[in-house]
Structures are given as C-alpha cells and as structure tokens.
C-alpha positions in Angstrom: -5.0 -21.7 -2.4 -6.2 -18.1 -2.9 -3.7 -15.3 -2.2 -5.1 -12.0 -1.2 -2.6 -9.2 -1.1 -3.2 -5.9 0.6 -1.7 -2.5 0.2 -1.2 -0.6 3.5 -1.3 3.2 3.3 -4.8 4.3 2.0 -6.1 0.7 2.0 -5.6 -0.8 5.4 -4.2 2.1 7.3 -5.3 5.8 7.2 -2.0 7.7 7.2 -2.6 10.4 4.7 -2.4 13.3 7.2 0.8 12.1 8.8 2.5 11.5 5.4 1.5 14.9 4.0 2.8 16.6 7.1 6.1 14.9 7.1 6.5 15.4 3.3 6.0 19.2 3.9 8.4 19.2 6.8 11.1 17.3 4.8 10.9 19.6 1.8 10.8 22.8 3.8 13.8 21.6 5.8 15.8 21.2 2.6 14.8 24.7 1.4 12.4 23.4 -1.2 8.8 24.2 -1.8 6.7 21.8 0.3 4.3 19.7 -1.7 0.6 20.4 -1.0 -1.5 17.6 0.6 -3.0 16.9 -2.8 0.4 16.5 -4.4 1.6 14.3 -1.5 -1.4 12.0 -1.8 -0.6 11.3 -5.4 2.7 9.6 -4.6 1.6 7.6 -1.6 2.2 4.0 -2.4 5.5 4.4 -4.2 8.8 3.7 -2.5 10.1 6.8 -0.7 12.9 7.6 -3.1 10.6 7.2 -6.1 7.9 9.3 -4.4 10.5 12.0 -3.6 11.8 12.0 -7.2 8.3 12.4 -8.6 7.5 15.3 -6.3 10.8 16.9 -7.2 10.2 16.4 -10.9 13.8 15.4 -11.3 16.1 12.4 -11.9 18.4 13.6 -9.1 18.5 10.3 -7.3 21.0 11.5 -4.7 18.7 14.3 -3.6 15.7 12.0 -3.7 17.5 9.5 -1.5 18.5 12.2 0.9 15.0 13.5 1.2 13.7 10.0 1.7 16.2 9.5 4.6 15.2 12.9 6.1 11.5 11.9 5.9 12.2 8.6 7.7 13.8 10.6 10.5 10.9 12.9 10.8 8.5 9.9 10.8 10.4 8.0 13.5 10.7 11.1 15.7 6.9 11.6 15.5 5.8 8.1 16.5 4.9 8.9 20.1 3.0 12.0 19.1 1.4 10.1 16.2 -0.4 7.7 18.5 -3.9 7.2 17.3 -3.2 8.8 13.9 -2.4 5.5 12.1 -5.7 3.8 12.4 -7.2 0.9 10.5 -10.0 2.0 8.1 -13.5 1.1 9.2 -14.3 -2.6 8.7 -10.7 -3.6 7.9 -10.2 -5.8 10.9 -13.5 -7.6 10.4 -12.7 -8.3 6.8 -9.2 -9.5 7.7 -10.5 -11.8 10.4 -13.1 -13.3 8.0 -10.6 -13.9 5.2 -8.0 -15.3 7.6 -10.6 -17.8 8.8 -11.0 -19.4 5.4 -9.0 -22.6 5.0 -8.3 -21.9 1.3 -7.1 -18.3 1.6 -3.7 -16.8 2.4 -3.2 -13.1 3.1 -0.2 -10.9 2.4 1.0 -7.3 2.2 2.5 -5.4 -0.7 3.3 -1.8 0.2 5.6 1.1 -0.4 6.2 1.3 3.3 9.5 -0.1 4.7 9.5 -3.5 6.4 10.2 -2.0 9.9 7.1 0.2 9.5 5.0 -2.8 8.4 6.1 -4.8 11.4 5.4 -1.9 13.7 1.9 -1.3 12.4 0.8 -4.9 12.1 1.9 -5.5 15.6 0.3 -2.2 16.8 -3.1 -3.3 15.4 -2.7 -7.0 16.4 -2.9 -8.3 12.8 0.7 -9.5 12.3 -0.4 -13.1 12.4 -2.9 -12.6 9.6 -0.2 -12.3 6.9 2.0 -15.0 5.6 4.0 -12.9 3.2 5.2 -9.2 3.5 6.5 -7.5 0.4 8.2 -4.1 0.6 10.7 -1.9 -1.2 13.4 -3.3 1.2 13.7 -6.3 -1.2 11.6 -5.4 -4.2 11.4 -2.7 -6.9 8.8 0.1 -6.2 5.3 -0.3 -7.5 4.0 -0.4 -10.1 6.8 -3.0 -11.0 5.2 -6.5 -10.5 8.1 -7.7 -8.3 6.2 -7.6 -5.0 3.4 -9.7 -6.4 5.7 -12.2 -8.2 7.7 -12.7 -5.1 4.6 -13.2 -2.9 3.3 -15.8 -5.3 6.7 -17.6 -5.4 6.8 -17.6 -1.6 3.3 -19.0 -1.1 3.0 -21.2 -4.2 -0.1 -19.3 -5.4 -0.9 -19.1 -9.1 -1.6 -15.7 -10.7 -5.2 -16.7 -11.5 -5.8 -17.3 -7.8 -4.2 -14.1 -6.6 -5.6 -10.6 -6.1 -4.2 -7.3 -5.0 -6.4 -4.9 -2.9 -5.4 -1.3 -3.3 -6.3 2.4 -3.4 -3.9 3.7 -6.1 -3.2 3.1 -9.7 0.2 1.8 -8.7 -1.4 -1.1 -6.9 -3.7 -1.9 -9.9 -0.9 -1.6 -12.4 1.4 -3.8 -10.3 -1.3 -6.6 -10.2 -2.0 -6.4 -13.9 1.7 -6.5 -14.7 2.0 -9.7 -12.6 -1.0 -11.3 -14.3 -3.2 -11.2 -11.2 -6.6 -9.8 -10.5 -7.0 -6.4 -8.8 -9.7 -4.7 -6.7 -9.7 -1.0 -6.1 -11.1 0.7 -3.0 -12.8 4.1 -2.9 -11.6 5.3 0.5 -8.0 5.8 -0.4 -5.9 8.3 -2.4 -6.7 7.8 -6.1 -10.1 8.4 -7.7 -12.2 5.3 -8.6 -12.2 6.3 -12.3 -8.4 6.2 -12.3 -8.5 2.7 -10.7 -10.9 1.5 -13.4 -8.8 3.0 -16.1 -5.7 1.2 -14.7 -7.5 -2.1 -15.1 -9.3 -2.8 -11.7 -11.5 -5.8 -12.0 -13.8 -4.5 -9.3 -14.3 -1.4 -7.2 -15.6 -1.7 -3.6 -16.9 1.1 -1.5 -16.7 -0.6 1.9 -14.8 -3.4 3.5 -18.1 -5.2 4.0 -18.2 -5.6 0.2 -14.7 -6.9 -0.1 -15.0 -10.7 0.6 -17.8 -11.1 -1.9 -15.8 -9.1 -4.5 -12.8 -11.4 -4.0 -14.9 -14.5 -4.4 -16.5 -13.1 -7.5 -13.3 -12.4 -9.4 -11.3 -15.4 -8.2 -14.0 -17.9 -9.1 -14.8 -16.3 -12.5 
C-alpha cells in the first residue's frame, strides 16, 4: 500500500490570514510586539507552543504555552466570523477524491494543528472519510521531528519507501526525510520553493492537478 500524508495549513487549507491575525492579537494582548504576517507565516506548521517560542526568540516554555492557550481561545472565539476563511486550496478536493479512489493508496494527515481543529475542518469540507490516520501534536512531537510520519506508518503498515508527505514548509520536508520517506513540496503555501528543494524535497508541484503524477513518479522510482 502507498501512504500519502498531507499537511493541512498552507497545503490543504488556506488559513494564513486567520493565523496571522490571531498571532498578532495574542501577542498584543500580552503586551508584546505583534509578529508581522511575514514572521507569522514562517512558523505555520509547527506546534503552537513551538511556534510561539520561535516568534518570541526565547526558551521561556511557560510563556510560550500561555500564548499558545491564548491563541487557541482567540481562534475558537472567531470560528463563526471565520466562516468562509478556511477554504480548501483550488484543486485539493479533486486530487483527494482521485487518490482516495485508488485501491492501493491510503491517505493521512500530519499537521501542527490540534486534533479538534483537524476534525472540525475535515468535517466542514466533507473530507473526513478520506483519511485513515490523523497525526497531530496532541500525541506526537512537533515537526520537523519524524514522529508523526513514523506513527502513521506504524498505524497503517506502510513502508517508508511507499510513503510520501505533501507539504508547503521545510518542516514538512525535513520531517519526511528524517522518517526515511519521500517528500513533495507545494508552491502555494508558506515557504519558498527553493527552501523546500534545499530541505530535500523530491519533487515540487505548482498545482494540485500535477500532484497525482508526481506521487506516482517518486513512489515507483
């Protein structure tokens, strides 16, 4: 069986604007300089505490945890107003439907988003049944640690040589490489394609229409 793992924010779901807004609100509420949108997008994909610590430039885990919890509160409070602002990227649904229809392919998610958020968004978009394994920081180390990929392979019985991660950040690519899997970078997310190549991406795709063929190419090579 082939195992195709997807990142969420910046790969499947376009949440950059919401995340940047809530990061700014969280830091301002704590009396700290709000990160710019460019700074915020650099940490999307990490677990929230790790993202906060990186933005803070500190090892103060207690403060990072507090900011992460404040951020979660802002995000939850905004869900009604956020309707329509957490859309799938163009072509994502079609690619997921195609891959799911293949008898030799399993799909999964590996994301820095919490499990509750994953359930909410996959149900919102009607794609919850597409995925057989969901890996989040609730029960794994943050990317780029390989834990999410290793656990997904253990759950599904997939071999590393038959597994690929699809992601938009170097954290995704580095996670896959550390787990011994293949990795495909996408150009519509939050890190530059050159960074994804430098991190070890086996392929870079510019549209979802190109993704199935890219997966076939690297998993059959």
